[in-house]
N, C-alpha and C positions, 0 to 999 in steps of 0.2 A: 135755526132749526136743524140744519145739516150737521152741525157739530154735536147736537144732542143725539141724533140718530147714530152717528159714527161712534159716539161714546158708548152707547148701549151695545153696539156690535162688537167693539174692540175691548170692552171691559172684561169679558170672560177670557180673551186671549192674554191680557195682562195678568189676570188672576192665575192662569195656568203657568205662564212664564215665571211669575213670582214664586210659585210653588217649587218649580225646578231650581230657581235661583237660591231659595231658602235651603233646599236639600244640598246643593253644592257647598254653600257656606257652612252648613252644619258638618258635612263630611270633612272638609279641609280643616275645620276647627278641631275635630276629633282626631285627625291624623297629623296634626301640626308637628313640625320638626322641633326638637328641643335638645338641650345640652350642647355638646361640642359639634353636633351635626349641623347646627345653624351656620357654623363657619364655612361649611361647604355649600349648603343648600341656598342660603341667602345670596351670596355672590352669583350663583348660577341663575337664580330666579331674576335678580335685578339685571344681570347680563342679557337674559332672554328678553326682558322688558325693553332694555336699551336697543336691542336689535330690531324688535317690532316697532319701537318708537321712531326709528329712522324713517319708516314709511308713514307712520301715524303718530306724530308728536303730540296729538291731542290726548293720548293715553297717559302721558306723564302727569303726575300730581293726582289730585282727588277728583278731577272731572268737572270742576267749576266752569272752565273755559268752554268745554264742549257742550255743557248744559246751556250756557249763555248763547252760544251759536245756534243751537237747536231751537231755543225760544225765539230767536230772531228769524227762524226759517232758513238758515244758511246751510249749505252743504247739498250734495246730490245724493241720489239713491245709493250708489256704490259706497260712498264715504259713510253715510249714516248707517248702512247695514254693517259695514266693517267695524265701526265703532261699537255698535250694539252687540255684535258677536264677540269682539275682543275685550271690551272693558270688564265683563264678568270673569272672563278667563284669566286676565292678568291680575285682577283683584284676588281671585282664588289662589293663583300661583304664588303671589306674594304672601298671602296669609299662611298658606301651607308651609312656606319656606321659613317661617318664623318671624317675618316682618310684623312690626306693630303698626296699626292703623285702624281708622274707623270705617264704618260701612254706610253711613248715611249718605254722604255725597256721591260715592260710587254708585249706590243704588239709585239715587236721584238722576244722575247723569245717564245711567243705562235706560231708565224709563223715558228720559227726554229724547235720546237719540232714537229709541224704538218708536216713540210717538211721532217724531219727525219723519222717520222712514214710512211708517204706516199712513201718516197724514199726507205724504206725497202721493202714495198709491191711491188714497181716497180722493185726492184732488183731481185725479184723472177721471174718476167716475162722477164726481160732483165738482165741476170747475168752479173756481173762486173760493174754495175752502182754504182756510189759513193753516199753513204748516206749523207756524209758531204756536198757534192756539192748540193745535193737536199735540204738540210736544209738551205744553204746559199741562194739559189734561192728563196725558199718560204718565208724566212725571209724578203728579199727585196720586194717580192710581197705583203706580209702582211702589211708591213710598208707603201709601196706606195699606196695600196688600202685604208687602214685605214686612212691615212692622206690626201688622194686624191691629192697626190703629187708624181707621179711615179719617176721623176728625183731625187727628194730628197731622196726617199727610196733607190734607187740605190747607190747614192753617199754616203749616211750614212753607208750602209752595207760595201761598199768598203773601206771607211775610217776607220771604226771600226775594220775591219778584216785585213787590209793591204794586202789583197789578193783578189782573185776572178776575176781578170782581164781576166784570160783564160776562164772563163765561163760567160763573159759579155753578149753575145748574148742570151743564154737561160735566164739569169737573166732579161734582158730587155724585152724579149718576155712574160715571166710570169708576170712581174710587170705591163706592159701595158695592158695585157688582164685582169688581176685581177682588176686593177683600173677602166677600162672601164665597167666591170660588176658591180662593186660596185657603180659607178657613175650612171649607168642605173637603178639600183634597187632603190636607195634612193637619192644619190647625196650629202649626208652628209659625214663629216669626224669625227674622234673621238673628234675633237676640236669644230667644228661647231654644232655638235649634243648637246653639253653642253651649248651653248650660252644662250638659253632662261631660263636656271636655274639661271642665274646671276641676 
């Protein structure tokens, strides 16, 4: 019951964050470096990522490992908050510099660590709450809202984790609310926001 209440409270937060995330992805896609400038921008961006990664090696790669850790409820407040703040920034930096890469797993990992962070805060108000379950719920909500495809977000998280069926109702509630908020704010997805750059 506590997870459902939490999902309804935090769903709008994820929806608003997803809207901002979509705008950032659209902006960097429209201003992406091209031509010979990539030879300068890409090493600088990857060098910056390398320096940040000395302190936060979880940022390297697509985010699968940090998602897995969040689903297990691992990490503290400071680490989860830092990963939540930094993953979208380094993803945007790399995209804008001309690097090729997908958006699905970085979006999933951002939702997972944000969910873990907010879940830890919620467990202080409601002791016994599962941080891992919170991370799964918010990962689905982030994917659903960012892709503007709530059913797809749910199915993908369930398929990738091979679990979560026992928390399906809170997951559905957070995903539907987050998607509705993101749709109301802009109506774009992480994919449609990039279309005009092509």
